[in-house]
Structure formats: C-alpha cells, structure tokens
N, C-alpha and C positions, 0 to 999 in steps of 0.2 A: 146332669150338667156339672161342669168343673168352674172353678176361678178362673177368672182372667188375671193374668199376670204382666205386670206393665214394670217397664224400666225407665226411669227418666235421668237423662244425663245432667238435668240441671241440679242434679242432688251428688254430683259424684265428687264436689269440692268438700264434702263433709270424709270426717276419718272413716266411717263406716257408714254408705248409704243403705238405707231400707230397700227390702224385697218389697214390692208393692202389688196386691193381690184384690180383685173385686168381685164377692161372690153373689150368686144372682138371688134374689128373693124366690123362696120354694114353696110360698104358700099358707107355712106356717113359722118359719123364721125367715123376718122380712129383709136381714143383712143391710146392707147399706151403698149406695152408688159410691161414697168415698171409698177409697181403699184403705184395706186392712195393710198395716205396716209390721215388717218384722226387720229387727236389728239383731245380728247375730254377733255374739261374742264382743258386743259394744261397751259392757262396763268394766271394767278392772276392779273386780270387789275387793280386793287387798284383805285384810284382817278380820273386818266385819262386814260382809259383803250385804246385809241387809240394810244396814245402817247407811252404807255407801250409795246403795240404790235413793233410798229414802230422802238422803241429803241432795241428790240429782234430781229427782222427781220434785223435791220441794222447793230448791233453787228456781225450778224452772215454771212454778206455779201451780203444780198437780199437787193436791191435797187429799183429806179424808182417807188416807193409808191406812192399810192391812197388812198382816203378814199372815200366809197361812198357805193351802194348796189352789187348785183349781176344782170348783164342783165335778164331781163325776156324773152329773146330768146334765142333760142340754138345755143351755138356759140363754138369754141376752138381757140387754139392760139396754131399755128404749128411751130413757130419759137423759142419759149421759155418756160421753166416751170413756173406755177405760184402757189403761196402761197396765201390764204385765211385766215385772222385772223378774228375773230367776236368780236367786240369791245363793241357793245351795241345790244341788241333785241334777235330777232331769224329769222332762213328763213328756208322753205322746200326747199330744192336745188334738182335736179335730175341731175348724174353724170354720165357719160357713153353715154350720147346721149338720142333718143327717145326712146330705148328700155333699158337704164340704171337702175338705182337705185336712188330712193329717201330718202334723208337723211336730218334729222333735226339739223340744227346748230344753236347752241346757245352760248351765252359770253363766251369766253375763249376756243373757239374751234378753231382749225388750219386745215383747208384741203389744202394739196399738190399734185397739179395737174402736171404729166407729160405732154409735149407736145404733144399735138392733143386729151387731154382730153374733152370731151363734157361736158358743164355745161350748166342749166338754172335755175333761180330763179321760182320758182311755186307760192311761197307766202311767204310774210314777214311782220313782225310787223312794225309798223309806225316808231319806233325808231331805227331800223336796221341801224349799223354802221360796216363797213366790210372794214379793211386794206387790200390791195394786194401788194405784193411783187415779184420781180422778180430777178434770180441769173443775174449776167452779163456778159449776153451771146449777146443777141441780142434786138433789141426792140421788144415791146409786139405789136400784129397785131391781129384783130380779124377778125376769119373768120368762115363764114356762111357756115354750109353745103349743097354743091352743087357739083355736079359730077366733075365739072372743078377744085373746089378747093381741092377735095377730091384727086384727081388725082396728083396735084402739093404737096400737103401735105406728101403723103405717099413716097414722093421722099426726102422730106427736113426734116420730123420728126426724122429719125434715124440719122441725122447728127448733131443734137442738142446736145450740149456738158451737161455732168453730171455734176450738181453743186457739188462745191468743200465743200458744206457745208451746213449742215440741218437750215433750218432757224428758228428751235426752239432749238436743240441741239448742234450745230455747227459742225464741222469737223470730228467728231467722233459720229455724230447723226444717227439714226436710217435710215433715208433717204440715207445717203450714202451707208451704210451696204448694205439695200436692193437693190438699184438699179445698184450699181456695181455686186451684185450676179445675178441680171435679165440680163445684159448685157453681160454676160459673154456667 
C-alpha cells in the first residue's frame, strides 16, 4: 500500500507549498491521518545553514532542537510531531514505515512528520547535517515498531495536540491549515 498524495490549492500563496502525503497504518507503524509535509528547497541556508534552520524553527515556536542525521533503523515518535531540516548534504529517507515511500532530502528541504510517522535513513552523504525540532507539547521518545508499542501508540497519537505554528511559515502556514482540516 502506498501513501496518498494531496495537493491543496489553499497553500499556493506560500513561496513554497508543501507536498502532502498520508501513509496508511501498517499494523506495526501507526503513521497518522494527518498529512506528512515535505517542503523542497524552502530554506536558503546562507553561510551557517544549521543556524539558519534553528533560527527559523525557533522563531516559529519549535524547540528541543538537535543536530545530527536520521537514525538508520525504523522508528517513530508517538508523543510529538517532528520537523527535520536538512542543513548540509543529502539522504534517502523512507517515511511511512516498511511499506512507505522513499524520499531524497537535500540541503534546504524540510520534512514535517505528524506523530506516529515511521521514518528511517536508508543512505546519506558523509556531510549530512539535519536539524530536528518539536512543538512545545511533550518530550520526544523514540519508538520501535513492535506489537506492544503499536497498541500503546494508537491510543496516544490522537491525543497529541496540533502545533500552533508551521515550523517554516508560522501560525498561518500550510501545516496549521492542512492539519486542522484533517482533524475535522
């Protein structure tokens, strides 16, 4: 089963509208009815790309930031949504679990994962630097896909609050519009 791609014309007023995908629950990775968003080339990284991404995410209310790559094993976060901004290099990342889709992420791209979205780095350049951030709701926990974790996650994920702000475009950004529409 593959992801459902959604294009929403209401987001076209933004400089770069996100691609939007909904990955199905696969029985071990719950994914989310909220769309996974992918902004391609949305950040002009300048001289210090990681600092630029951190500044943008922070200005839009996303914190608990870190710099690294993406884990090379399948996992998800059941208690919080996640933004991943690529500061340097490139990576092939599978989103949506074992039956998800592979995306090439490059410098300047931002992926926004609703709670429960499976992800795993399949390959990466040696210079890959990703900045991760979370809205101010709950601490991030890495969850591996097991039957026990799945049973708990499907109860927790619907209770995760929607962020008040898109990490790239702020309170009126596409994330806020699309996710509120998906929760109705």
